[in-house]
SEVO-280290 format. One record per residue (C-alpha): residue number from 1; x, y, z. Coordinates in steps of 0.02 Angstrom, whole numbers, always signed. Layout:
+-----+--------+--------+--------+
|   k |      x |      y |      z |
+-----+--------+--------+--------+
| NUM |      X |      Y |      Z |
...
+-----+--------+--------+--------+
This chain:
+-----+--------+--------+--------+
|   k |      x |      y |      z |
+-----+--------+--------+--------+
|   1 |   -363 |  -3522 |  +1192 |
|   2 |   -515 |  -3426 |  +1244 |
|   3 |   -616 |  -3325 |  +1118 |
|   4 |   -694 |  -3159 |  +1153 |
|   5 |   -817 |  -3172 |  +1009 |
|   6 |   -838 |  -3338 |   +918 |
|   7 |   -941 |  -3254 |   +782 |
|   8 |  -1103 |  -3347 |   +826 |
|   9 |  -1143 |  -3334 |  +1013 |
|  10 |  -1118 |  -3236 |  +1170 |
|  11 |  -1075 |  -3388 |  +1274 |
|  12 |   -912 |  -3311 |  +1336 |
|  13 |   -995 |  -3154 |  +1405 |
|  14 |  -1107 |  -3102 |  +1550 |
|  15 |  -1183 |  -2944 |  +1618 |
|  16 |  -1055 |  -2839 |  +1717 |
|  17 |  -1073 |  -2873 |  +1901 |
|  18 |  -1202 |  -3013 |  +1880 |
|  19 |  -1188 |  -3173 |  +1976 |
|  20 |  -1275 |  -3271 |  +1839 |
|  21 |  -1227 |  -3295 |  +1656 |
|  22 |  -1376 |  -3191 |  +1593 |
|  23 |  -1350 |  -3065 |  +1457 |
|  24 |  -1463 |  -2918 |  +1401 |
|  25 |  -1551 |  -2925 |  +1234 |
|  26 |  -1460 |  -2762 |  +1198 |
|  27 |  -1311 |  -2865 |  +1153 |
|  28 |  -1304 |  -2978 |   +999 |
|  29 |  -1191 |  -3053 |   +865 |
|  30 |  -1228 |  -2983 |   +693 |
|  31 |  -1131 |  -3051 |   +545 |
|  32 |   -997 |  -3113 |   +664 |
|  33 |   -977 |  -2947 |   +755 |
|  34 |  -1023 |  -2907 |   +935 |
|  35 |  -1150 |  -2765 |   +936 |
|  36 |  -1249 |  -2663 |  +1063 |
|  37 |  -1410 |  -2566 |  +1042 |
|  38 |  -1523 |  -2460 |  +1150 |
|  39 |  -1671 |  -2579 |  +1150 |
|  40 |  -1596 |  -2730 |  +1076 |
|  41 |  -1653 |  -2682 |   +904 |
|  42 |  -1501 |  -2661 |   +791 |
|  43 |  -1343 |  -2583 |   +742 |
|  44 |  -1324 |  -2393 |   +749 |
|  45 |  -1404 |  -2369 |   +921 |
|  46 |  -1306 |  -2315 |  +1075 |
|  47 |  -1325 |  -2414 |  +1235 |
|  48 |  -1259 |  -2282 |  +1352 |
|  49 |  -1173 |  -2432 |  +1431 |
|  50 |  -1302 |  -2449 |  +1567 |
|  51 |  -1298 |  -2636 |  +1531 |
|  52 |  -1113 |  -2669 |  +1510 |
|  53 |  -1043 |  -2845 |  +1484 |
|  54 |   -883 |  -2933 |  +1534 |
|  55 |   -797 |  -3093 |  +1486 |
|  56 |   -833 |  -3246 |  +1597 |
|  57 |   -643 |  -3284 |  +1603 |
|  58 |   -501 |  -3185 |  +1679 |
|  59 |   -347 |  -3150 |  +1574 |
|  60 |   -170 |  -3112 |  +1627 |
|  61 |   -101 |  -3086 |  +1455 |
|  62 |   -203 |  -3023 |  +1307 |
|  63 |   -148 |  -3017 |  +1130 |
|  64 |   -260 |  -2937 |   +997 |
|  65 |   -207 |  -2991 |   +825 |
+-----+--------+--------+--------+
């Protein structure tokens, strides 16, 4: 089973459209939750999604429990 967020790392994510597994500092895990911020400096900031991320894996069936 693949995890979207394991609560401690961003290893299952990459920048949208990127050929490498790099990820922007705008994205982080905070208290087990995936968050995004404008300048990589905390909760409550809006990214504007100019640095979107995507999962490294493809999924045919997704169940959110």
